[in-house]
C-alpha positions as CSV (number, residue, x, y, z in Angstrom):
1,M,-121.0,-16.3,-193.2
2,A,-123.0,-13.2,-194.3
3,N,-120.4,-12.3,-196.9
4,E,-119.7,-15.9,-198.1
5,Y,-123.2,-17.3,-198.4
6,R,-125.1,-14.0,-198.9
7,K,-128.0,-15.3,-196.8
8,E,-129.9,-13.8,-193.9
9,I,-128.8,-14.9,-190.4
10,V,-131.0,-15.7,-187.5
11,L,-129.5,-16.9,-184.2
12,V,-131.6,-19.7,-182.7
13,E,-131.7,-20.9,-179.1
14,V,-129.4,-18.1,-177.8
15,A,-129.0,-18.4,-174.0
16,C,-127.0,-17.4,-171.0
17,C,-127.3,-18.9,-167.5
18,W,-129.0,-16.8,-164.8
19,Q,-127.1,-18.5,-162.0
20,P,-123.6,-20.1,-161.7
21,T,-123.8,-23.2,-163.9
22,E,-121.2,-23.3,-166.6
23,Y,-118.4,-21.3,-165.0
24,K,-118.2,-22.5,-161.4
25,K,-114.4,-22.6,-161.2
26,Q,-113.5,-19.8,-163.6
27,R,-114.9,-16.4,-164.7
28,G,-117.1,-16.7,-167.7
29,P,-117.5,-14.2,-170.6
30,F,-120.6,-12.8,-168.9
31,P,-121.8,-13.0,-165.3
32,E,-124.2,-15.9,-164.7
33,T,-126.8,-13.6,-163.2
34,P,-130.0,-12.0,-164.5
35,E,-127.9,-8.9,-165.1
36,G,-125.3,-11.0,-167.0
37,Q,-128.1,-12.4,-169.2
38,R,-129.1,-8.9,-170.1
39,E,-125.5,-8.0,-170.9
40,F,-125.2,-11.1,-173.0
41,L,-128.4,-10.5,-174.9
42,D,-127.4,-6.9,-175.5
43,E,-124.1,-8.0,-177.0
44,V,-125.7,-10.7,-179.2
45,N,-128.2,-8.1,-180.4
46,R,-125.3,-5.7,-181.2
47,L,-123.5,-8.3,-183.2
48,V,-126.6,-9.3,-185.1
49,L,-127.4,-5.6,-185.9
50,N,-123.8,-5.2,-187.1
51,T,-123.8,-8.2,-189.4
52,P,-122.3,-7.2,-192.8
53,N,-124.8,-6.1,-195.5
54,N,-127.7,-6.1,-192.9
55,R,-127.9,-9.9,-193.1
56,G,-128.5,-10.3,-189.3
57,I,-132.3,-10.4,-189.0
58,G,-133.2,-11.9,-185.7
59,I,-132.6,-13.8,-182.4
60,F,-134.7,-16.5,-180.8
61,W,-133.9,-16.6,-177.1
62,W,-134.0,-20.1,-175.6
63,E,-136.9,-20.6,-173.2
64,P,-135.8,-23.2,-170.7
65,A,-139.1,-24.7,-169.5
66,V,-138.5,-28.3,-170.8
67,T,-141.4,-30.7,-170.3
68,G,-143.1,-33.5,-172.3
69,R,-141.1,-36.0,-174.2
70,L,-137.6,-35.0,-173.1
71,R,-138.6,-35.3,-169.4
72,S,-140.5,-38.6,-169.9
73,R,-137.5,-40.1,-171.7
74,G,-135.4,-39.5,-168.6
75,Y,-133.2,-36.7,-170.1
76,L,-134.1,-34.5,-167.1
77,Q,-134.4,-35.5,-163.5
78,T,-137.0,-32.8,-162.8
79,V,-138.0,-29.7,-164.6
80,S,-137.0,-27.7,-161.6
81,D,-133.4,-28.9,-162.0
82,Y,-133.2,-26.5,-164.9
83,V,-135.9,-23.9,-164.1
84,H,-136.3,-22.6,-160.6
85,W,-140.0,-21.9,-160.8
86,E,-140.3,-21.3,-157.0
87,L,-138.2,-18.1,-157.4
88,W,-141.2,-16.5,-159.1
89,G,-143.8,-18.1,-156.9
90,L,-144.9,-20.6,-159.5
91,D,-145.6,-24.3,-159.3
92,A,-143.4,-26.4,-161.6
93,P,-145.3,-28.1,-164.4
94,S,-146.0,-31.8,-163.8
């Protein structure tokens, strides 16, 4: 893409699960752990920094605290289904 379109590239909503979610029956490309998240982000950052012609200019990490319209429309059962606030001693938003 960098060579063909000659535009800067920003990766948006980059994410990796911090607990087993996507790969419950098989090994994923990165461990679904906080350490695996770090490995994943390091690799994504490496790829962006090595984009041809220095066209990789950034990464926006997906922040999973979903509230508001998505929740009220029934897309989520509860916010804590996706974010385990209690692990950090926080109350889930209402």
